[in-house]
SEFI-681080 format. One record per residue (C-alpha): residue in three letters; x, y, z. Coordinates in nm, 4 decimals, m for minus. Layout:
% SEFI-681080
+------+----------+----------+----------+
! rest !     east !    north !       up !
+------+----------+----------+----------+
!  ALA !        X !        Y !        Z !
...
+------+----------+----------+----------+
//
This chain:
% SEFI-681080
+------+----------+----------+----------+
! rest !     east !    north !       up !
+------+----------+----------+----------+
!  MET ! m10.9151 !   0.2046 !  m3.3352 !
!  THR ! m10.6201 !   0.0739 !  m3.5829 !
!  PRO ! m10.7871 !   0.1141 !  m3.9601 !
!  LYS ! m10.8850 !  m0.2535 !  m4.1470 !
!  LEU ! m10.7035 !  m0.3249 !  m4.5020 !
!  GLU ! m10.9247 !  m0.5552 !  m4.7838 !
!  SER ! m10.8770 !  m0.5621 !  m5.1386 !
!  LYS ! m11.1039 !  m0.7285 !  m5.4208 !
!  ARG ! m11.1772 !  m0.7298 !  m5.7882 !
!  PHE ! m11.3345 !  m0.4387 !  m5.9027 !
!  GLY ! m11.3235 !  m0.4953 !  m6.3067 !
!  THR ! m11.0731 !  m0.5710 !  m6.6174 !
!  THR ! m10.9458 !  m0.3072 !  m6.8618 !
!  PRO ! m11.0357 !  m0.2900 !  m7.2174 !
!  ASP ! m10.6786 !  m0.4811 !  m7.2329 !
!  GLY ! m10.7373 !  m0.7305 !  m7.0101 !
!  LYS ! m10.5927 !  m0.6962 !  m6.6688 !
!  GLU ! m10.7216 !  m0.7132 !  m6.3517 !
!  VAL ! m10.8152 !  m0.3589 !  m6.2097 !
!  THR ! m10.8209 !  m0.4229 !  m5.7675 !
!  LEU ! m10.9722 !  m0.2347 !  m5.5436 !
!  PHE ! m10.8617 !  m0.1350 !  m5.1741 !
!  THR ! m11.0361 !  m0.0857 !  m4.9089 !
!  LEU ! m10.9425 !   0.1274 !  m4.5968 !
!  SER ! m11.1793 !   0.1586 !  m4.2855 !
!  ILE ! m11.3178 !   0.2157 !  m3.9055 !
!  PRO ! m11.6160 !   0.0826 !  m3.8382 !
!  LYS ! m11.9065 !   0.3499 !  m3.7980 !
!  LYS ! m11.5893 !   0.6045 !  m3.8722 !
!  ILE ! m11.4967 !   0.5986 !  m4.1952 !
!  LYS ! m11.4682 !   0.3738 !  m4.5049 !
!  VAL ! m11.2394 !   0.4201 !  m4.8326 !
!  SER ! m11.1799 !   0.2994 !  m5.1336 !
!  VAL ! m10.9264 !   0.3634 !  m5.3942 !
!  MET ! m10.8501 !   0.1108 !  m5.7122 !
!  ASP ! m10.4874 !   0.0865 !  m5.8994 !
!  TYR ! m10.6448 !   0.2163 !  m6.2167 !
!  GLY ! m10.5622 !   0.5692 !  m6.2665 !
!  ALA ! m10.4387 !   0.5323 !  m5.8540 !
!  THR ! m10.8456 !   0.6619 !  m5.7981 !
!  LEU ! m11.0523 !   0.7648 !  m5.4884 !
!  THR ! m11.3817 !   0.6091 !  m5.5575 !
!  HIS ! m11.5646 !   0.6177 !  m5.2255 !
!  LEU ! m11.5840 !   0.7893 !  m4.9144 !
!  PHE ! m11.7999 !   0.6858 !  m4.6121 !
!  ILE ! m11.8366 !   0.9293 !  m4.3292 !
!  PRO ! m12.1139 !   0.9582 !  m4.0841 !
!  ASP ! m12.3931 !   1.2277 !  m4.0177 !
!  ARG ! m12.4240 !   1.3565 !  m3.6574 !
!  ASP ! m12.6995 !   1.0937 !  m3.6533 !
!  GLY ! m12.4505 !   0.8271 !  m3.6749 !
!  LYS ! m12.5862 !   0.7128 !  m4.0396 !
!  MET ! m12.2713 !   0.6519 !  m4.3167 !
!  GLU ! m12.3073 !   0.7745 !  m4.6355 !
!  ASP ! m12.0567 !   0.8019 !  m4.9614 !
!  VAL ! m11.9607 !   1.1328 !  m5.0082 !
!  VAL ! m11.8000 !   1.1309 !  m5.3724 !
!  LEU ! m11.8716 !   1.0825 !  m5.7435 !
!  GLY ! m11.7906 !   0.7568 !  m5.8852 !
!  PHE ! m11.9090 !   0.4703 !  m5.9811 !
!  ASP ! m12.0863 !   0.1360 !  m5.8443 !
!  SER ! m11.8162 !  m0.0615 !  m6.0919 !
!  PHE ! m11.5581 !  m0.0490 !  m6.2792 !
!  GLU ! m11.7378 !  m0.0071 !  m6.6080 !
!  GLY ! m11.8697 !   0.3177 !  m6.5328 !
!  TYR ! m11.4991 !   0.4213 !  m6.5546 !
!  LEU ! m11.5054 !   0.3395 !  m6.8963 !
!  GLN ! m11.8027 !   0.4490 !  m7.0623 !
!  LYS ! m11.7574 !   0.6830 !  m7.3280 !
!  ASP ! m12.0316 !   0.9308 !  m7.2164 !
!  TYR ! m11.8030 !   0.9842 !  m6.8761 !
!  LEU ! m11.4899 !   1.0193 !  m7.0492 !
!  ASP ! m11.6148 !   1.2499 !  m7.3261 !
!  ASN ! m11.7029 !   1.4534 !  m6.9818 !
!  TYR ! m11.3535 !   1.5125 !  m6.8664 !
!  CYS ! m11.4520 !   1.5546 !  m6.4957 !
!  TYR ! m11.1731 !   1.2888 !  m6.4128 !
!  LEU ! m11.3591 !   1.1247 !  m6.1231 !
!  GLY ! m11.1220 !   1.0748 !  m5.7909 !
!  SER ! m10.8376 !   1.0177 !  m6.0348 !
!  THR ! m10.4736 !   1.1088 !  m5.9606 !
!  ILE ! m10.3981 !   1.3881 !  m6.2713 !
!  GLY ! m10.0534 !   1.3918 !  m6.4540 !
!  ARG !  m9.7533 !   1.4848 !  m6.5492 !
!  VAL !  m9.9098 !   1.7967 !  m6.4934 !
!  ALA ! m10.2883 !   1.9125 !  m6.3902 !
!  GLY ! m10.4910 !   2.1738 !  m6.5535 !
!  ARG ! m10.4487 !   2.3572 !  m6.8956 !
!  PHE ! m10.1299 !   2.5088 !  m7.0916 !
!  THR ! m10.0835 !   2.8228 !  m7.2877 !
!  ASN ! m10.0787 !   2.7068 !  m7.6632 !
!  ASN ! m10.0789 !   2.3385 !  m7.5519 !
!  GLN !  m9.6879 !   2.3974 !  m7.4696 !
!  PHE !  m9.3663 !   2.4806 !  m7.2643 !
!  SER !  m9.0131 !   2.5259 !  m7.2756 !
!  ILE !  m8.7143 !   2.4037 !  m7.1083 !
!  ASP !  m8.3515 !   2.5329 !  m7.1718 !
!  GLY !  m8.4929 !   2.6703 !  m7.4653 !
!  LYS !  m8.6735 !   2.3560 !  m7.6213 !
!  THR !  m9.0098 !   2.3852 !  m7.6885 !
!  TYR !  m9.2530 !   2.1090 !  m7.6310 !
!  HIS !  m9.5627 !   2.0630 !  m7.8126 !
!  LEU !  m9.8550 !   1.8704 !  m7.6131 !
!  PRO ! m10.1002 !   1.6272 !  m7.7540 !
!  LEU ! m10.4525 !   1.7597 !  m7.7436 !
!  ASN ! m10.6909 !   1.5500 !  m7.5552 !
!  GLN ! m10.9840 !   1.8014 !  m7.4899 !
!  GLY ! m11.0664 !   1.9586 !  m7.8513 !
!  ASN ! m10.7741 !   2.2281 !  m7.8561 !
!  ILE ! m10.6993 !   2.1676 !  m7.5384 !
!  HIS ! m10.4058 !   1.9604 !  m7.3490 !
!  LEU ! m10.5987 !   1.9034 !  m7.0070 !
!  HIS ! m10.5102 !   1.7180 !  m6.7349 !
!  GLY ! m10.1850 !   1.5265 !  m6.8788 !
!  GLY ! m10.3216 !   1.4448 !  m7.2063 !
!  MET ! m10.4901 !   1.1754 !  m7.4293 !
!  GLN ! m10.3342 !   0.8590 !  m7.1753 !
!  GLY ! m10.2955 !   1.0529 !  m6.8652 !
!  TRP ! m10.2338 !   0.8798 !  m6.5377 !
!  ASP ! m10.5965 !   0.8883 !  m6.4762 !
!  LYS ! m10.6043 !   0.6454 !  m6.7658 !
!  LYS ! m10.3387 !   0.4075 !  m6.6087 !
!  LEU ! m10.3031 !   0.0581 !  m6.4436 !
!  TRP ! m10.0531 !   0.1082 !  m6.1096 !
!  GLU !  m9.8365 !  m0.1024 !  m5.9309 !
!  ALA ! m10.0255 !  m0.1240 !  m5.5804 !
!  GLU !  m9.8306 !  m0.1894 !  m5.2574 !
!  PRO ! m10.0911 !  m0.1981 !  m4.9444 !
!  PHE !  m9.9537 !  m0.1851 !  m4.5702 !
!  GLU ! m10.0401 !  m0.1691 !  m4.2288 !
!  THR !  m9.9073 !  m0.0319 !  m3.9394 !
!  GLU !  m9.9639 !  m0.0089 !  m3.5832 !
!  ASN ! m10.2118 !   0.2817 !  m3.6360 !
!  SER ! m10.2277 !   0.2932 !  m3.9881 !
!  ALA ! m10.3105 !   0.1244 !  m4.3445 !
!  GLY ! m10.2952 !   0.2115 !  m4.6993 !
!  VAL ! m10.1495 !   0.1891 !  m5.0342 !
!  THR !  m9.8645 !   0.3183 !  m5.2654 !
!  PHE !  m9.9018 !   0.2915 !  m5.5798 !
!  TYR !  m9.6308 !   0.3257 !  m5.8498 !
!  TYR !  m9.6157 !   0.4486 !  m6.1602 !
!  LYS !  m9.2882 !   0.4840 !  m6.4469 !
!  SER !  m9.4116 !   0.7836 !  m6.6571 !
!  VAL !  m9.1271 !   0.7069 !  m6.9566 !
!  ASP !  m8.9347 !   0.9965 !  m7.1516 !
!  GLY !  m9.1337 !   1.1033 !  m7.4068 !
!  GLU !  m9.5092 !   1.0054 !  m7.2824 !
!  GLU !  m9.7852 !   1.2893 !  m7.4134 !
!  ASN !  m9.4581 !   1.4518 !  m7.5201 !
!  TYR !  m9.3413 !   1.5683 !  m7.1858 !
!  PRO !  m8.9253 !   1.5322 !  m7.1395 !
!  GLY !  m8.7788 !   1.2530 !  m6.8499 !
!  ASN !  m8.8255 !   0.8621 !  m6.7087 !
!  LEU !  m9.0384 !   0.9940 !  m6.4207 !
!  GLU !  m9.1066 !   0.7736 !  m6.1218 !
!  ILE !  m9.4243 !   0.8195 !  m5.9287 !
!  TRP !  m9.5258 !   0.7320 !  m5.5753 !
!  VAL !  m9.8855 !   0.8168 !  m5.4647 !
!  THR !  m9.9590 !   0.6939 !  m5.1069 !
!  TYR ! m10.2841 !   0.6579 !  m4.9818 !
!  THR ! m10.2840 !   0.6523 !  m4.5521 !
!  LEU ! m10.5633 !   0.5952 !  m4.3392 !
!  ASP ! m10.4912 !   0.6447 !  m3.9895 !
!  GLU ! m10.6320 !   0.5753 !  m3.6482 !
!  ARG ! m10.8310 !   0.9447 !  m3.5950 !
!  GLY ! m11.0020 !   0.8406 !  m3.9241 !
!  THR ! m10.7783 !   1.1142 !  m4.1341 !
!  LEU ! m10.6956 !   1.0588 !  m4.4603 !
!  GLU ! m10.3525 !   1.1545 !  m4.6268 !
!  ILE ! m10.2180 !   1.1639 !  m4.9402 !
!  LYS !  m9.8938 !   1.1844 !  m5.0471 !
!  TYR !  m9.6896 !   1.2198 !  m5.3632 !
!  ARG !  m9.3301 !   1.1568 !  m5.4373 !
!  ALA !  m9.1656 !   1.1978 !  m5.8094 !
!  ILE !  m8.7707 !   1.1675 !  m5.9316 !
!  THR !  m8.6791 !   1.1999 !  m6.3005 !
!  ASP !  m8.3857 !   1.1489 !  m6.4980 !
!  GLN !  m8.4007 !   1.4742 !  m6.7122 !
!  LYS !  m8.5099 !   1.7774 !  m6.6489 !
!  THR !  m8.8861 !   1.7551 !  m6.6843 !
!  ILE !  m9.2289 !   1.9311 !  m6.5058 !
!  ILE !  m9.4745 !   1.8003 !  m6.2817 !
!  ASN !  m9.7527 !   1.9168 !  m6.1360 !
!  PRO ! m10.0303 !   1.6634 !  m5.9910 !
!  THR ! m10.3175 !   1.6865 !  m5.7943 !
!  ASN ! m10.6247 !   1.4436 !  m5.6829 !
!  HIS ! m10.9273 !   1.4955 !  m5.8665 !
!  ALA ! m11.2078 !   1.3948 !  m5.5769 !
!  TYR ! m11.5044 !   1.5256 !  m5.6150 !
!  PHE ! m11.6867 !   1.6402 !  m5.2833 !
!  ASN ! m12.0643 !   1.6426 !  m5.1708 !
!  LEU ! m12.1248 !   1.5995 !  m4.8034 !
!  SER ! m12.4680 !   1.5714 !  m4.8390 !
!  GLY ! m12.4445 !   1.2043 !  m4.9195 !
!  ASP ! m12.6916 !   1.2016 !  m5.2202 !
!  PHE ! m12.5524 !   1.3103 !  m5.5202 !
!  SER ! m12.8997 !   1.4384 !  m5.6914 !
!  GLN ! m12.8494 !   1.7581 !  m5.4531 !
!  SER ! m12.6213 !   2.0588 !  m5.5529 !
!  ILE ! m12.3343 !   2.1545 !  m5.2869 !
!  GLU ! m12.4760 !   2.5018 !  m5.3061 !
!  ASP ! m12.6149 !   2.4208 !  m4.9902 !
!  HIS ! m12.2428 !   2.3196 !  m4.8224 !
!  ASP ! m12.0902 !   2.6782 !  m4.6772 !
!  PHE ! m11.6812 !   2.7069 !  m4.7843 !
!  PHE ! m11.3836 !   2.8397 !  m4.6009 !
!  VAL ! m11.0341 !   2.8983 !  m4.7669 !
!  ASP ! m10.7737 !   3.0788 !  m4.5970 !
!  ALA ! m10.6317 !   3.2948 !  m4.8917 !
!  ASP ! m10.5967 !   3.6659 !  m4.9397 !
!  HIS ! m10.5707 !   3.6245 !  m5.3133 !
!  TYR ! m10.6828 !   3.4367 !  m5.6132 !
!  LEU ! m10.5737 !   3.3687 !  m6.0109 !
!  SER ! m10.8166 !   3.5736 !  m6.2866 !
!  LEU ! m10.8872 !   3.3399 !  m6.5708 !
!  ASN ! m10.9152 !   3.4854 !  m6.9269 !
!  GLU ! m11.1214 !   3.3187 !  m7.1956 !
!  LYS ! m10.9776 !   2.9953 !  m7.2250 !
!  ILE ! m10.9764 !   2.9565 !  m6.8218 !
!  LEU ! m10.6261 !   3.0113 !  m6.8554 !
!  PRO ! m10.4566 !   3.2353 !  m6.5655 !
!  THR ! m10.3863 !   3.5718 !  m6.7041 !
!  GLY ! m10.0870 !   3.6354 !  m6.4393 !
!  GLU ! m10.2772 !   3.8317 !  m6.2453 !
!  ILE ! m10.2632 !   3.7464 !  m5.8415 !
!  LYS ! m10.5996 !   3.9343 !  m5.7587 !
!  HIS ! m10.7109 !   4.0110 !  m5.4124 !
!  VAL ! m11.0276 !   3.8563 !  m5.2617 !
!  ALA ! m11.1602 !   4.1375 !  m5.1245 !
!  GLY ! m11.4699 !   4.2551 !  m5.2913 !
!  SER ! m11.5277 !   3.9391 !  m5.5124 !
!  PRO ! m11.6945 !   3.6081 !  m5.4863 !
!  PHE ! m11.3680 !   3.4288 !  m5.4212 !
!  ASP ! m11.3472 !   3.5783 !  m5.0478 !
!  PHE ! m11.4456 !   3.2799 !  m4.8490 !
!  ARG ! m11.1739 !   3.3978 !  m4.5883 !
!  ASN ! m11.4539 !   3.3634 !  m4.3151 !
!  LEU ! m11.7291 !   2.9695 !  m4.3781 !
!  THR ! m11.9437 !   3.0998 !  m4.6691 !
!  ASN ! m12.2290 !   2.9613 !  m4.8466 !
!  ILE ! m12.1528 !   2.8741 !  m5.1633 !
!  SER ! m12.4211 !   2.9724 !  m5.3405 !
!  LYS ! m12.3598 !   3.3324 !  m5.2643 !
!  ALA ! m12.0713 !   3.3122 !  m5.4810 !
!  LEU ! m12.2124 !   3.0951 !  m5.7986 !
!  HIS ! m12.4831 !   3.3850 !  m5.8313 !
!  GLN ! m12.3073 !   3.7034 !  m5.8384 !
!  LYS ! m12.3122 !   3.8673 !  m6.1397 !
!  ASP ! m11.9758 !   3.8737 !  m6.1640 !
!  GLN ! m11.7539 !   3.8621 !  m6.5233 !
!  GLN ! m11.5062 !   3.5536 !  m6.3788 !
!  ILE ! m11.7830 !   3.3489 !  m6.2425 !
!  LYS ! m11.9548 !   3.3616 !  m6.5736 !
!  LEU ! m11.6091 !   3.2990 !  m6.7730 !
!  ALA ! m11.6201 !   3.0184 !  m6.5823 !
!  GLY ! m11.9399 !   2.9160 !  m6.5500 !
!  GLY ! m11.8924 !   2.8779 !  m6.1735 !
!  ILE ! m11.5328 !   2.8597 !  m5.9705 !
!  ASP ! m11.2727 !   2.7055 !  m6.1036 !
!  HIS ! m11.0103 !   2.8787 !  m5.9799 !
!  CYS ! m10.6826 !   2.8900 !  m5.7870 !
!  PHE ! m10.6624 !   3.0227 !  m5.4447 !
!  VAL ! m10.2957 !   3.1122 !  m5.3350 !
!  LEU ! m10.3094 !   2.9828 !  m5.0159 !
!  ASN ! m10.1470 !   3.1536 !  m4.6694 !
!  GLN !  m9.9667 !   2.8480 !  m4.5890 !
!  SER ! m10.2064 !   2.7910 !  m4.2557 !
!  ASP ! m10.2444 !   2.4682 !  m4.0616 !
!  ASP ! m10.6088 !   2.4231 !  m4.1863 !
!  CYS ! m10.6295 !   2.5551 !  m4.5058 !
!  ALA ! m11.0355 !   2.4798 !  m4.6116 !
!  ILE ! m11.2996 !   2.3811 !  m4.4733 !
!  LEU ! m11.5864 !   2.2305 !  m4.6296 !
!  PHE ! m11.9369 !   2.2010 !  m4.4322 !
!  HIS ! m12.2574 !   2.0365 !  m4.4612 !
!  LYS ! m12.4988 !   2.1905 !  m4.2181 !
!  LYS ! m12.8211 !   1.9539 !  m4.2705 !
!  SER ! m12.6005 !   1.6347 !  m4.2069 !
!  GLY ! m12.3163 !   1.8031 !  m3.9689 !
!  ARG ! m12.0534 !   1.6453 !  m4.1890 !
!  LYS ! m11.7313 !   1.8342 !  m4.1723 !
!  LEU ! m11.3891 !   1.8309 !  m4.4271 !
!  THR ! m11.1071 !   2.0374 !  m4.2860 !
!  LEU ! m10.8110 !   2.0189 !  m4.5370 !
!  SER ! m10.4570 !   2.1150 !  m4.4783 !
!  THR ! m10.1746 !   2.0685 !  m4.7641 !
!  THR !  m9.7952 !   2.1599 !  m4.7871 !
!  GLU !  m9.9035 !   2.2787 !  m5.1634 !
!  PRO !  m9.9034 !   2.6874 !  m5.2518 !
!  GLY ! m10.2231 !   2.6540 !  m5.4583 !
!  LEU ! m10.5743 !   2.5255 !  m5.4130 !
!  GLN ! m10.7861 !   2.4933 !  m5.7527 !
!  VAL ! m11.1809 !   2.4826 !  m5.6530 !
!  TYR ! m11.3967 !   2.3313 !  m5.8881 !
!  THR ! m11.7725 !   2.3394 !  m5.8204 !
!  GLY ! m11.8732 !   2.1245 !  m6.1345 !
!  ASN ! m11.9097 !   2.3895 !  m6.3544 !
!  TYR ! m11.9608 !   2.1093 !  m6.6733 !
!  LEU ! m12.1331 !   1.8722 !  m6.5002 !
!  ASN ! m12.4609 !   1.7872 !  m6.7360 !
!  GLN ! m12.6209 !   1.4959 !  m6.6676 !
!  SER ! m12.4816 !   1.3469 !  m6.9580 !
!  PHE ! m12.3841 !   1.0430 !  m6.7833 !
!  VAL ! m12.4948 !   0.8149 !  m6.5059 !
!  GLY ! m12.2977 !   0.7751 !  m6.1584 !
!  LYS ! m12.3865 !   0.5579 !  m5.8399 !
!  GLY ! m12.7124 !   0.4861 !  m5.7578 !
!  ASN ! m12.7953 !   0.5216 !  m6.1154 !
!  ILE ! m12.8141 !   0.9083 !  m6.0685 !
!  PRO ! m12.7169 !   1.1506 !  m6.3483 !
!  TYR ! m12.4438 !   1.3802 !  m6.2132 !
!  GLY ! m12.5785 !   1.7741 !  m6.3114 !
!  LYS ! m12.3671 !   2.1091 !  m6.2550 !
!  ASN ! m12.2877 !   2.1802 !  m5.9026 !
!  SER ! m12.3415 !   1.8504 !  m5.7869 !
!  ALA ! m12.0033 !   1.8213 !  m5.6217 !
!  ILE ! m11.6837 !   2.0343 !  m5.5455 !
!  CYS ! m11.3280 !   1.9555 !  m5.6283 !
!  LEU ! m11.0594 !   2.0599 !  m5.3823 !
!  GLU ! m10.7355 !   1.9808 !  m5.5887 !
!  THR ! m10.4551 !   2.0582 !  m5.3810 !
!  GLN ! m10.1082 !   2.1841 !  m5.6567 !
!  HIS !  m9.8642 !   2.4556 !  m5.7588 !
!  PHE ! m10.0370 !   2.7435 !  m5.9340 !
!  PRO ! m10.2071 !   2.6330 !  m6.3361 !
!  ASP !  m9.9736 !   2.6940 !  m6.6352 !
!  SER !  m9.6713 !   2.7853 !  m6.3785 !
!  CYS !  m9.4434 !   2.7332 !  m6.6790 !
!  SER !  m9.6076 !   3.0571 !  m6.8422 !
!  HIS !  m9.5587 !   3.2503 !  m6.5510 !
!  ASP !  m9.2189 !   3.3187 !  m6.3793 !
!  HIS !  m9.3755 !   3.4846 !  m6.0717 !
!  PHE !  m9.5601 !   3.1391 !  m5.9910 !
!  PRO !  m9.3770 !   2.8587 !  m5.8398 !
!  SER !  m9.2159 !   2.6590 !  m6.0786 !
!  ILE !  m9.3253 !   2.2860 !  m6.1243 !
!  LEU !  m8.9479 !   2.2322 !  m6.2773 !
!  LEU !  m8.7887 !   1.9360 !  m6.1639 !
!  LEU !  m8.4314 !   1.8297 !  m6.1966 !
!  PRO !  m8.2756 !   1.4992 !  m6.2025 !
!  GLY !  m8.1228 !   1.4329 !  m5.8527 !
!  GLU !  m8.4351 !   1.6436 !  m5.6810 !
!  VAL !  m8.7057 !   1.4608 !  m5.5126 !
!  PHE !  m9.0710 !   1.5930 !  m5.6065 !
!  GLN !  m9.2947 !   1.5713 !  m5.2622 !
!  SER !  m9.6189 !   1.6809 !  m5.1809 !
!  ARG !  m9.8631 !   1.5865 !  m4.8779 !
!  THR ! m10.1901 !   1.6559 !  m4.8222 !
!  VAL ! m10.4783 !   1.5732 !  m4.5742 !
!  PHE ! m10.8218 !   1.5559 !  m4.4983 !
!  SER ! m10.9731 !   1.5475 !  m4.1499 !
!  PHE ! m11.3384 !   1.4558 !  m4.1082 !
!  SER ! m11.5393 !   1.5600 !  m3.8264 !
!  ILE ! m11.8929 !   1.5772 !  m3.6749 !
!  GLU ! m12.0659 !   1.9571 !  m3.5842 !
!  LYS ! m12.3683 !   1.8783 !  m3.3808 !
+------+----------+----------+----------+
//
């Protein structure tokens, strides 16, 4: 069945600009909503094994939720497009051709997820579209030279597409007029139970990765690419998430849970998230070399989300497809440098099914 496309006013930015919510849907199968503020995934309804449609991503019932101080102070970026660069930087800086760029600090003494006014806080231009077998929205933003101290005028397109199978695709495309860096991702938080008051500890997880990146006390990669064997990060078979979260491991302790990048083996289906009770299964594929997995370690019930539910620790999991974090500090990591004349492209696909 061809997906249906609808749009409506969702709210108003602090400077008076209208925010639009676009909804892509196939009855009884899937309903996806995205807004032009932050090119953000706001809702994702999929059925359980009894056909009950429930929302499985954290967010807010209204746009005002994304502006509340308690939410912004938590730095959790629910469903947002992150850029120019996801994650943190060693010493909050990077260098290109011998010139060092110092980045503004937005989380204490850290430059995180694009800085003070990253892509998550921008109103993007939106172009909805429909084809014979799909519907979607392409969001466009021009990040000007010097924005957040990143060099180059960078143009970025993010396209959400829902096809007739109920598969959700996110595509990224970017060009620049100067040497710069780019490492975007989507920061959706999944809880396949559909009950955001519940932990994701009852979810099972698989990732086709033999290695992961170890972290230091600043939650930055040490540069060491470690084998998952014998560690809490061995999800090469479908494994209950709580098994990892409760291991007395220094890496788990440092991050307060999982907040690590897995080095993907580049298989067609690189990750699976499964909730036995509901039967909902998410299967992930991507062109990216890494999967940053974050188990909502810093959610602390400091703000209220959908249905007046305060989001607590481990209430969802992020599956952030990207290049490795802090790549600029490690020459052996895949490069995130983008040159004039080149085109950055990335693709991530979320497929949903039901296990009876």
